[in-house]
Each structure stands twice: as C-alpha cells, then as structure tokens.
N, C-alpha and C positions, 0 to 999 in steps of 0.2 A: 670527548671522554670528562674533560676538565668544564665544558659546558653544561653537561649533564650535572655533575657534580654542585656546581657552583647555581644549578638550576635548584637542585634537591636543599640546598643552605639554605637558599632564599625563601622560596618555599617553606622550609622549616621554620624559620624566622617571621616569616608572615603566622604562619600557624601559632606561634607561640604569642605574636601581639593579639593575635583572635583571639586565642584563651584567656591571655591577660585581660584585655578589655569584659570577656564577659565575666569572669569570676568577680572583677570590681562592680558591675552592674547586681552581678548574683547577690553581693554582698550586700550593696545600696536596699536591693530588696527586702534581705534580708531582716536588716535592721528595720526600717518602714516595718514588716510585720510583727516583728518584736515589740516595735513601741505600741501597737494595734495592742497586741495580746496583753501588755501590761494596763493599758486603757480598758481592756474590757474586763483583766482580774479585777481590776479596782470598782469598776462600775458593777458587776456582781457582789460582789463585798459588800458594796453600799446601798445595795436593793436587800442583800440579806439584812441588814443591819435595821434599814428602813422595815422589811416585814416583823421582825424581831418587836421593833419598838411601835410600832401599829398595832401588835400582838398583845405586846404588855398594860398597850393604852385601850385597847379594849376589855380585856379581863380585871380593871382598876375599874373600869364605869361598869361592868355589869356586876361585881362586888361592892360599886362605891355607899348606893343605897343600903343594901345589908349592914356592912362595915359599920355606916354612919347612925344606922338605929341601936347599933351594940353598944358603939361608944357612947352615945344620947341615954341608954339606956344604964350607964354605970360601967360595963362591962369592962376588963382589963384588954391593952393590946395584946396579951399573951392567950388569955383564956377566948377570944375572938378566934387566934393565929389557929387554936387548936378544932376551937366548931368548923369552921370555914376550911382549913385547910389550905390556908396561904398565911405566906412567911410574915413576920413580923415588919419586916423590912418594908413585903409592901404596903401594908396597913399602916404602915407611918407616910409610905408616899400618897395613898387614897385621902388620910388627912390632912396631909400640907395641900393637897391639890382642893378639896374641900377649904381649908382655910382661904385660899389664894381667891377660890369661885364666890364665895361668900363678903371677901372682901370688893374684889370688883363688882357687884351687886350693886 
C-alpha cells in the first residue's frame, strides 16, 4: 500500500513537472506570436500610411496643371480652392512642389 501511495505521489510530481515544462514552452511561443502580431500591425499601419501618401501625390499631380494655370492667371488661392474643391493647404503644397520642380529643372 505504501508503494502504491509513493508511486502515485511520484506520478503526480512527474505530471506537475511535465505541465510546468509545457507551460514554459507555450509562454515562449505566445511571446513569439505577440511579437509577430506587433510587427504585422506596424507593417499594416505603414502600408496604409503609404497608400494615403500615394493617393495624395496622385491627387496633387492630377490637379497640378489646373491649379498652376489658375495661379498664373492671377487667381487667389482661396478662389482656386472654391472652384476646384481643393483645400487651400493642398493648393499651397502644389505650389511648393511646382517651385521645387522648376528650381531643379
């Protein structure tokens, strides 16, 4: 009877060590997965920001000629904003891009 009880205690201790070891392995895998998820979230965020930036550049280029024609015709930035439905900040950006482009030419 004593040997059975001793055997059960040893079995229980072995089971506890096994579960402890598996818990450590799972915790390490969980940390690795969390790091992968963080990298994924950062990558997605960067891709979204890049997509927005590309969209802004395309919109600026598509409106560039029309904005510069109106500026050359003497139109104010505010009237161009109203006519084209473009914020004045974007018009300012288009004008700055044009100056940079002309300066590098």
